DOLO-719047 format. One record per residue (C-alpha): x, y, z. Coordinates in nm, 4 decimals. Example, Ala and Ser with C-alpha at 12.3 -4.5 7.8 and 13.67 -1.06 7.14 Angstrom:
2
((1.2300 -0.4500 0.7800)) ((1.3670 -0.1060 0.7140)) 
! end
This chain:
134
((-0.1497 1.5176 -0.9401)) ((-0.0924 1.8126 -1.1733)) ((0.0133 1.7458 -1.5319)) ((0.3624 1.8836 -1.4813)) ((0.4148 1.6832 -1.1596)) ((0.2936 1.3680 -1.3329)) ((0.5311 1.4278 -1.6247)) ((0.8243 1.4776 -1.3863)) ((0.7321 1.1649 -1.1924)) ((0.7043 0.9606 -1.5130)) ((1.0407 1.0912 -1.6313)) ((1.2017 0.9971 -1.2982)) ((1.0411 0.6538 -1.3163)) ((1.1743 0.5992 -1.6691)) ((1.5233 0.7111 -1.5708)) ((1.5142 0.4810 -1.2703)) ((1.3967 0.1966 -1.4936)) ((1.6870 0.2627 -1.7293)) ((1.9405 0.2637 -1.4436)) ((1.7971 -0.0557 -1.2957)) ((1.7951 -0.2136 -1.6404)) ((2.1680 -0.1434 -1.6648)) ((2.2170 -0.3041 -1.3250)) ((2.0077 -0.6057 -1.4286)) ((2.2207 -0.6496 -1.7413)) ((2.5366 -0.6277 -1.5306)) ((2.3968 -0.8923 -1.2973)) ((2.3314 -1.1236 -1.5929)) ((2.6940 -1.0721 -1.7038)) ((2.8198 -1.1521 -1.3540)) ((2.6096 -1.4675 -1.3401)) ((2.7323 -1.5776 -1.6822)) ((3.0936 -1.5187 -1.5821)) ((3.0386 -1.7019 -1.2529)) ((2.8886 -2.0022 -1.4297)) ((3.1681 -2.0109 -1.6884)) ((3.4344 -2.0014 -1.4188)) ((3.2672 -2.2799 -1.2243)) ((3.1614 -2.5144 -1.5037)) ((3.4378 -2.4601 -1.7593)) ((3.7330 -2.3953 -1.5299)) ((3.6323 -2.5474 -1.1991)) ((3.7256 -2.2157 -1.0366)) ((3.5093 -2.2036 -0.7255)) ((3.6852 -1.8986 -0.5851)) ((3.6084 -1.6827 -0.8909)) ((3.2540 -1.8211 -0.8999)) ((3.2016 -1.7008 -0.5457)) ((3.3627 -1.3642 -0.6220)) ((3.1246 -1.2937 -0.9100)) ((2.8246 -1.3912 -0.6989)) ((2.9430 -1.1721 -0.4123)) ((2.9661 -0.8829 -0.6571)) ((2.6097 -0.9581 -0.7676)) ((2.4893 -0.9527 -0.4067)) ((2.6759 -0.6295 -0.3345)) ((2.5207 -0.4671 -0.6384)) ((2.1736 -0.5730 -0.5262)) ((2.2362 -0.4536 -0.1713)) ((2.3162 -0.1079 -0.3083)) ((2.0020 -0.0642 -0.5201)) ((1.8157 0.1536 -0.2663)) ((2.1055 0.4007 -0.2510)) ((2.1455 0.3907 -0.6284)) ((1.7766 0.4758 -0.6716)) ((1.7588 0.7566 -0.4160)) ((1.7992 1.0520 -0.6581)) ((1.5135 0.9168 -0.8721)) ((1.2881 0.8313 -0.5787)) ((1.2957 1.1894 -0.4524)) ((1.0990 1.2953 -0.7611)) ((0.8205 1.0388 -0.7194)) ((0.4889 1.0948 -0.5430)) ((0.4667 0.9479 -0.1921)) ((0.2760 0.6261 -0.2569)) ((0.4757 0.5379 -0.5679)) ((0.8015 0.6267 -0.3968)) ((0.7127 0.4038 -0.1027)) ((0.6186 0.1091 -0.3265)) ((0.9350 0.1342 -0.5361)) ((1.1566 0.1864 -0.2318)) ((0.9961 -0.1113 -0.0569)) ((1.0722 -0.3394 -0.3532)) ((1.4318 -0.2185 -0.3800)) ((1.4787 -0.2656 -0.0061)) ((1.3516 -0.6237 -0.0442)) ((1.6154 -0.6932 -0.3113)) ((1.8815 -0.5396 -0.0875)) ((1.7676 -0.7286 0.2217)) ((1.7837 -1.0659 0.0464)) ((2.1292 -0.9848 -0.0870)) ((2.2545 -0.8813 0.2559)) ((2.1196 -1.2029 0.4057)) ((2.2967 -1.4089 0.1393)) ((2.6242 -1.2310 0.2136)) ((2.5813 -1.2656 0.5898)) ((2.5385 -1.6415 0.5692)) ((2.8112 -1.6536 0.3023)) ((2.6058 -1.8869 0.0846)) ((2.6993 -1.9055 -0.2834)) ((2.3791 -2.1013 -0.3448)) ((2.1700 -1.8243 -0.1892)) ((2.3651 -1.5573 -0.3804)) ((2.3157 -1.7440 -0.7097)) ((1.9418 -1.7804 -0.6480)) ((1.8882 -1.4105 -0.5733)) ((1.6227 -1.2767 -0.8155)) ((1.5030 -1.6236 -0.9150)) ((1.1837 -1.7680 -0.7657)) ((1.1482 -2.1445 -0.7257)) ((0.9312 -2.1660 -1.0377)) ((1.1765 -1.9709 -1.2562)) ((1.2100 -2.0973 -1.6119)) ((1.5393 -2.0427 -1.7965)) ((1.5162 -1.7634 -2.0510)) ((1.2423 -1.5705 -1.8737)) ((1.2738 -1.2456 -1.6790)) ((1.4168 -1.2574 -1.3307)) ((1.2539 -1.0554 -1.0518)) ((1.4607 -0.7406 -1.1140)) ((1.3938 -0.7471 -1.4880)) ((1.0224 -0.7941 -1.4218)) ((1.0297 -0.5002 -1.1798)) ((1.2027 -0.2826 -1.4419)) ((0.9301 -0.3725 -1.6907)) ((0.6604 -0.2550 -1.4484)) ((0.8471 0.0724 -1.3964)) ((0.8755 0.1258 -1.7713)) ((0.5035 0.0755 -1.8007)) ((0.4614 0.3604 -1.5538)) ((0.2673 0.1538 -1.3063)) ((0.1690 0.3488 -1.0020)) ((0.2034 0.7017 -1.1405)) ((-0.1372 0.8559 -1.1868)) 
! end
């Protein structure tokens, strides 16, 4: 890959990482609001609404990333797109079965420890490190 192409790809990757980081922060806010509504107010309906918004946001990540993906080399583009599609697929499944438990657990593996990165945050970190662009 030529120097200029590599620089453009790295810039696109960093911009994508920034956009996904914003989405990850929004997801954390939605989860916090959902938990507050459930645990402090007993408001199950609002809890579900926040989690549905989280799932909708995740289901839209591939579309959100499209302008950035177009500037990435083929193999990197495919890897990033595949990961975003996996996030979206899980979110769509959670919405289809209408499971608040499944929606709440999106991005969190079974061995997740409170205070650590979720799967989207970890993915953003790998993008920021420029993994895959050579």
